[in-house]
C-alpha positions in Angstrom: -13.8 -23.1 -7.7 -13.1 -20.1 -5.5 -11.4 -22.3 -3.0 -9.2 -23.8 -5.6 -8.3 -20.3 -6.8 -7.4 -19.2 -3.3 -5.3 -22.3 -2.8 -3.4 -21.7 -5.9 -2.7 -18.1 -4.9 -1.5 -19.2 -1.4 0.7 -22.1 -2.6 2.3 -21.1 -5.9 5.4 -23.2 -5.3 3.3 -26.3 -4.6 1.4 -25.7 -7.9 4.7 -25.4 -9.8 6.0 -28.7 -8.2 2.8 -30.4 -9.3 3.3 -29.2 -12.9 7.0 -30.3 -12.7 5.9 -33.8 -11.7 3.5 -33.9 -14.6 6.1 -32.7 -17.0 8.7 -35.2 -15.7 6.3 -38.1 -16.0 5.2 -37.1 -19.6 8.9 -36.7 -20.6 9.9 -40.0 -19.0 7.2 -41.8 -21.0 8.7 -40.3 -24.2 12.2 -41.2 -23.1 11.3 -44.8 -22.4 9.7 -45.2 -25.8 12.6 -43.6 -27.7 14.8 -46.4 -29.2 18.2 -45.3 -27.9 20.9 -46.8 -25.9 21.1 -47.1 -22.1 23.7 -44.4 -21.7 21.8 -41.9 -23.9 18.6 -42.7 -22.1 20.2 -42.0 -18.7 21.5 -38.7 -20.1 18.1 -37.8 -21.3 16.6 -38.7 -17.9 19.1 -36.3 -16.3 18.1 -33.5 -18.7 14.4 -34.1 -18.0 15.0 -34.1 -14.2 16.9 -30.8 -14.4 14.3 -29.1 -16.5 11.6 -30.4 -14.1 13.4 -28.7 -11.3 13.5 -25.5 -13.3 9.7 -25.6 -13.5 9.3 -26.4 -9.8 11.5 -23.5 -8.6 10.8 -21.0 -11.3 9.1 -18.5 -9.0 11.4 -18.9 -6.0 14.6 -18.4 -8.0 13.7 -17.2 -11.5 17.2 -15.8 -12.5 19.0 -18.9 -11.2 16.5 -21.2 -12.9 17.0 -19.3 -16.2 20.8 -19.8 -16.0 20.2 -23.5 -15.2 17.8 -23.9 -18.1 20.3 -22.2 -20.5 23.1 -24.5 -19.3 20.9 -27.5 -19.7 20.1 -26.5 -23.3 23.8 -26.2 -24.0 24.3 -29.7 -22.5 21.6 -31.1 -24.7 23.4 -29.7 -27.8 26.8 -31.1 -26.6 25.5 -34.5 -25.4 23.2 -35.0 -28.4 20.0 -35.2 -26.4 17.3 -34.3 -28.9 14.3 -32.1 -28.3 11.9 -33.7 -25.9 8.7 -32.7 -24.0 10.8 -31.5 -21.1 12.1 -28.6 -23.2 8.7 -27.0 -22.6 10.3 -25.9 -19.3 12.4 -23.4 -21.3 9.3 -21.6 -22.6 7.9 -21.6 -19.0 11.1 -20.0 -17.5 11.2 -17.4 -20.3 7.7 -16.3 -19.5 8.5 -16.3 -15.7 11.6 -14.2 -16.0 9.9 -11.7 -18.4 7.0 -11.4 -16.0 9.2 -11.2 -12.9 10.1 -7.7 -11.6 13.8 -8.5 -11.5 17.0 -7.4 -13.3 16.6 -6.5 -16.9 19.6 -8.6 -18.0 17.6 -11.8 -17.1 14.7 -10.8 -19.3 17.0 -10.0 -22.2 18.9 -13.2 -21.8 15.6 -15.1 -21.8 14.5 -13.5 -25.0 17.8 -14.1 -26.7 17.9 -17.7 -25.6 14.4 -18.4 -26.7 14.9 -16.9 -30.2 18.2 -18.8 -30.7 17.0 -22.2 -29.3 15.1 -23.2 -32.5 18.0 -22.1 -34.7 20.5 -24.1 -32.7 18.2 -27.1 -32.7 17.9 -27.0 -36.5 21.7 -26.8 -36.9 22.3 -29.6 -34.4 19.6 -32.0 -35.7 18.9 -31.0 -39.3 16.1 -32.8 -41.2 17.7 -34.2 -44.3 14.5 -34.3 -46.3 13.8 -30.6 -45.8 15.1 -27.9 -48.1 16.8 -24.8 -46.9 13.7 -22.7 -47.2 11.7 -25.3 -45.3 14.3 -25.3 -42.5 14.0 -21.5 -42.2 10.2 -21.8 -42.1 10.4 -24.4 -39.4 12.9 -22.4 -37.4 10.6 -19.3 -37.5 7.6 -21.4 -36.5 9.4 -23.0 -33.6 10.7 -19.6 -32.4 7.3 -18.0 -32.3 6.2 -19.8 -29.0 9.3 -18.6 -27.2 8.8 -15.0 -28.5 5.1 -15.1 -27.5 6.0 -16.4 -24.1 8.4 -13.5 -23.5 5.9 -10.9 -24.9 3.2 -12.2 -22.6 5.4 -12.2 -19.6 6.8 -8.7 -20.3 3.3 -7.3 -20.8 2.1 -8.8 -17.5 5.2 -7.3 -15.7 4.3 -3.9 -17.3 0.7 -4.2 -16.3 1.6 -5.2 -12.8 4.0 -2.2 -12.5 1.2 0.1 -13.8 -1.3 -1.2 -11.2 1.4 -0.9 -8.5 1.9 2.7 -9.5 -1.8 3.4 -9.4 -2.0 1.9 -5.9 0.9 4.0 -4.8 -0.7 7.1 -6.2 -4.0 6.3 -4.6 -2.3 5.7 -1.3 -0.4 9.0 -1.6 -3.6 10.9 -2.5 -5.4 9.3 0.5 -2.6 10.4 2.8 -2.8 13.9 1.2 -6.5 14.0 1.8 -6.1 13.0 5.4 -3.4 15.6 5.9 -5.6 18.3 4.3 -8.5 17.2 6.5 -6.3 17.5 9.6 -5.2 21.0 8.5 -8.8 22.0 7.9 -9.9 20.7 11.3 -7.0 22.6 12.9 -7.9 25.8 11.0 -11.6 25.4 12.0 -10.6 24.9 15.7 -8.4 28.0 15.5 -11.3 30.0 14.0 -13.7 28.8 16.7 -11.1 29.7 19.4 -10.8 33.2 18.0 -14.5 33.6 17.7 -15.1 32.4 21.3 -12.4 34.7 22.5 -13.9 37.7 20.8 -17.4 36.9 22.0 -16.5 36.1 25.6 -14.0 39.0 26.0 -16.3 41.6 24.7 -19.6 40.6 26.2 -18.2 39.6 29.6 -16.3 42.9 29.9 -19.5 44.8 29.1 -21.4 42.8 31.7 -18.7 43.5 34.3 -18.8 47.2 33.7 -22.6 47.3 33.9 -22.6 45.2 37.1 -20.1 47.5 38.7 -22.2 50.5 37.7 -25.4 48.9 39.0 -23.8 48.1 42.3 -22.6 51.7 42.6 -26.0 53.3 41.9 -28.2 50.7 43.4 -29.3 52.7 46.4 -29.0 56.2 45.0 -30.5 55.6 41.5 -32.6 52.4 41.3 -33.7 53.2 37.8 -30.2 53.4 36.5 -29.4 50.2 38.3 -32.4 48.5 36.7 -31.3 49.7 33.3 -27.8 48.4 33.9 -29.2 45.0 34.9 -31.3 44.9 31.7 -28.1 45.6 29.7 -26.4 42.8 31.5 -29.3 40.5 30.7 -29.4 41.4 27.0 -25.7 41.2 26.7 -25.6 37.8 28.3 -28.3 36.5 26.0 -26.4 37.8 23.0 -23.2 36.1 24.2 -25.1 32.8 24.7 -26.6 33.0 21.2 -23.2 33.6 19.6 -21.5 30.9 21.6 -24.4 28.5 20.8 -23.8 29.2 17.1 -20.1 28.7 17.3 -20.3 25.5 19.4 -22.9 24.2 17.1 -20.2 23.8 14.5 -18.7 21.1 16.6 -21.8 19.1 16.8 -22.0 16.0 14.6 -25.0 14.1 13.4 -27.5 16.7 14.7 -29.4 18.9 12.4 -29.5 22.5 13.7 -32.9 23.6 14.8 -34.6 26.4 12.9 -33.6 29.8 14.3 -31.2 28.3 16.8 -28.0 30.0 15.5 -27.6 33.7 14.7 -25.9 34.8 11.5 -22.3 35.9 11.4 -21.8 39.6 12.4 -21.2 42.0 9.5 -20.2 45.6 8.9 -23.8 46.9 9.5 -23.7 45.5 13.0 -20.6 47.6 13.9 -22.9 50.5 14.7 -24.9 48.4 17.1 -21.7 47.2 18.6 -20.6 50.9 19.1 -23.9 51.7 20.7 -23.5 48.8 23.1 -20.1 50.0 24.1 -21.4 53.5 24.6 -24.0 52.0 26.9 -21.2 50.5 29.1 -19.8 54.0 29.7 -17.1 54.3 27.0 -17.3 57.4 24.8 -17.0 56.3 21.1 -17.0 58.5 18.0 -18.2 56.5 15.0 -17.9 57.6 11.4 -18.3 56.1 8.0 -16.6 57.5 4.9 -17.2 56.5 1.3 -20.2 54.7 -0.2 -21.2 51.6 1.8 -21.7 48.5 -0.3 -21.9 44.8 0.2 -18.6 43.1 1.0 -17.4 39.5 1.1 -18.6 37.8 4.2 -15.1 37.1 5.4 -14.1 40.7 5.1 -17.3 41.8 7.0 -16.7 39.4 9.8 -13.1 40.4 10.1 -13.9 44.1 10.3 -16.5 43.5 13.0 -14.2 41.3 15.1 -11.3 43.9 14.8 -13.6 46.7 16.0 -15.0 44.5 18.8 -11.5 43.4 20.0 -10.1 47.0 19.8 -13.0 48.5 21.8 -12.9 45.7 24.3 -9.3 46.3 25.0 -9.8 50.0 25.2 -12.3 49.4 27.9 -10.0 47.0 29.7 -6.7 48.8 29.3 -7.4 52.4 28.4 -8.3 53.7 31.9 -11.5 55.2 33.3 -11.4 58.4 31.3 -10.5 56.9 28.0 -12.4 57.6 24.8 -12.3 55.9 21.4 -13.0 56.6 17.7 -13.9 54.2 15.0 -13.7 55.0 11.3 -14.8 52.8 8.4 -13.6 54.0 5.0 -14.9 52.4 1.8 -12.3 52.4 -1.0 -12.7 51.2 -4.5 -10.7 48.0 -3.8 -11.3 47.4 -0.1 -12.3 48.5 3.3 -10.2 50.6 5.7 -10.5 50.5 9.5 -9.1 52.9 12.0 -9.7 52.4 15.7 -8.0 54.8 18.1 -8.2 55.6 21.8 -6.7 58.3 24.1 -6.1 56.0 27.0 -2.9 54.7 28.6 -1.1 53.5 25.6 1.6 51.7 27.6 -1.0 49.4 29.1 -1.7 48.1 25.6 1.7 46.5 25.4 0.3 43.8 27.7 -2.5 43.3 25.3 -0.1 43.0 22.4 2.1 40.5 24.1 -0.9 38.5 25.4 -0.1 39.0 29.0 -3.3 40.7 30.0 -5.4 38.3 28.0 -3.6 35.4 29.4 -3.5 33.4 26.2 -2.2 35.9 23.6 -5.4 36.1 21.5 -5.3 39.9 21.2 -3.3 41.4 18.3 -2.2 37.9 17.4 -5.8 36.9 16.6 -6.3 40.2 14.7 -3.3 39.6 12.5 -4.5 36.0 11.8 -7.9 37.3 10.8 -6.5 40.0 8.6 -4.0 37.6 7.0 -6.8 35.1 6.1 -8.5 37.8 3.9 -5.2 39.0 2.5 -5.2 42.4 4.3 -2.7 44.3 6.3 -2.7 45.4 10.0 -0.8 48.1 11.8 -1.1 48.4 15.6 0.8 50.4 18.2 0.8 53.3 20.6 -0.3 56.7 19.4 2.1 59.7 19.7 1.1 61.5 22.9 -0.7 58.5 24.4 -3.4 56.0 23.5 -3.4 53.2 21.0 -4.1 52.9 17.3 -5.2 50.0 15.2 -5.3 50.4 11.4 -6.3 47.7 8.9 -6.9 47.5 5.2 -9.1 44.6 4.0 -9.1 44.0 0.2 -12.2 42.9 -1.6 -10.4 39.9 -3.0 -7.9 37.9 -1.1 -4.3 38.1 -2.3 -3.1 35.0 -4.2 
């Protein structure tokens, strides 16, 4: 049964031709039995043949076959070829045109022709024994199949268009989901790139400073050199832990092991960050104003990374005698950050343009982070030397 259904779907014209042959044979049996003259019989055979062609080609050329069927109906009226089984082809072509997604004039012509066919047949071949009311009743009854054929075909066309619209909508939604997924992947990659930059730039710079200090005092003060090496070791382990956490996001199919990744840095860890920077030889003044309170995780991570980036670049570009200050101010509606240094402010221009960092992840990365939480960032040289970074992070992102 399934094979037959598949065959019918693959060869619709062949199926129509088969039905046309059946209709032609049935109509010819009727024509042979009808007691009419030879000329009238030949005319009837011609009409039957044309209507069979209409059935055979109804799906390949529906509009043309509709016009051919209408002309054949007119020829029947003119040549006095009475209603015969081949006229069933008119009902078939009406259904086909109504179901076909073609010009609307063809569907309207099919409906008008179907409704008028019974009336014209009653006028051309009236039944003498019937009353006027009876003729009207017969006309209405004979018109119903044509009307039903058109209604069925039009409903199928509407249903087909509805499903096509649903498929188009589903395809569009699928493409939108794919686009959103790509955007999300790109955003996640950018976030990981920023995180890696901050982790590597900060921790490696601390390790370099400590290594230089250890080499300088190795012979004169072994204890200080040992302390510097311990700082390098702890800083390296911290960097590896953070990098393992970040790169773990890229792993697929592996469940993270318990305790393998450290949590995201928050505002409370800024003080530890400052102490680490002080240990590398940079003087940092750290103050908190207002009443500390829990903040959204995105705001806390952004604040931590801004301070980390600012202090790292102070150490890299501010000069050997530079000092810095960090202020956290808790407002009712957000968190304020102010990081300043008294180093060589002009050197920070390289940092802002990305030249010193090589890939421009300095202030550009800060602005991206602040923008993601709906905050504002001001950065630039201080009057009289040094560099200032000021940020305001709202509690709720701007819509």
